[in-house]
C-alpha positions as CSV (number, residue, x, y, z in Angstrom):
1,X,142.1,73.2,128.0
2,X,140.0,70.5,129.5
3,X,141.6,67.0,129.7
4,X,139.5,63.9,130.0
5,X,141.5,61.2,131.6
6,X,141.2,57.8,130.0
7,X,140.8,55.0,132.6
8,X,144.3,53.6,132.3
9,X,145.8,57.1,132.5
10,X,143.8,57.7,135.7
11,X,145.0,54.4,137.2
12,X,148.6,55.1,136.2
13,X,148.6,58.5,137.8
14,X,148.1,56.8,141.2
15,X,149.5,53.3,140.8
16,X,152.2,53.5,138.2
17,X,153.2,57.1,137.5
18,X,156.4,56.0,135.9
19,X,154.3,54.7,132.9
20,X,153.2,58.2,132.1
21,X,155.2,60.1,129.5
22,X,156.8,63.5,130.3
23,X,154.3,65.4,128.2
24,X,151.3,63.7,129.9
25,X,152.8,64.5,133.3
26,X,153.2,68.1,132.3
27,X,149.7,68.4,131.1
28,X,148.2,66.8,134.2
29,X,149.9,69.3,136.5
30,X,149.7,72.4,134.3
31,X,147.6,75.2,135.7
32,X,146.2,75.9,132.2
33,X,144.5,72.5,132.1
34,X,141.4,71.2,133.9
35,X,141.5,67.5,134.6
36,X,138.2,65.6,134.2
37,X,137.1,62.0,134.9
38,X,134.0,60.3,133.6
39,X,132.0,58.0,135.9
40,X,132.3,55.4,133.2
41,X,136.0,55.1,134.2
42,X,134.9,54.5,137.8
43,X,132.7,51.7,136.5
44,X,135.6,50.2,134.5
45,X,138.0,50.4,137.5
46,X,135.3,48.9,139.8
47,X,134.9,46.0,137.4
48,X,138.7,45.4,137.1
49,X,139.0,45.4,140.9
50,X,136.0,43.0,141.3
51,X,137.4,40.6,138.7
52,X,140.9,40.7,140.3
53,X,142.5,42.2,137.2
54,X,144.0,45.1,139.1
55,X,144.8,45.7,142.7
56,X,144.7,49.3,144.1
57,X,146.9,50.6,146.9
58,X,143.8,51.3,149.0
59,X,140.1,50.5,149.1
60,X,138.3,51.7,145.9
61,X,136.2,54.3,147.6
62,X,139.2,55.9,149.2
63,X,141.2,55.6,146.0
64,X,138.6,57.4,144.0
65,X,138.3,60.3,146.5
66,X,142.1,60.6,147.0
67,X,143.0,60.5,143.3
68,X,140.3,63.0,142.4
69,X,141.6,65.4,145.0
70,X,145.3,64.9,144.0
71,X,144.5,65.5,140.4
72,X,142.2,68.4,141.1
73,X,139.8,66.6,138.8
74,X,136.2,67.3,138.1
75,X,133.6,64.7,137.4
76,X,132.1,64.8,133.9
77,X,128.4,64.8,133.9
78,X,127.1,61.5,132.6
79,X,124.5,61.7,129.8
80,X,123.1,59.1,127.5
81,X,125.3,60.6,124.7
82,X,128.5,60.3,126.9
83,X,127.6,56.7,127.8
84,X,127.1,55.8,124.1
85,X,130.4,57.4,123.1
86,X,132.3,55.7,125.9
87,X,132.4,52.4,124.0
88,X,132.4,53.9,120.6
89,X,135.9,55.4,121.0
90,X,138.7,53.8,118.8
């Protein structure tokens, strides 16, 4: 199963893992699952950092690279359809 990490879940995996529930933690490390992150989440995190709404434990560029590696996450290809849907989610 392919899992698409929401922005806050992605941040929590690195900055506040205690906020993740046990099921979510199991899914993120399960070998039967493929973690994915959309570049729109990177845009959202970049904006939050720039606005001072969140502080990361390391510079953003390093944080992205390290977290993607730790999660064995793939980047979702960004298409116009994905971009439209990103802000149409409930």
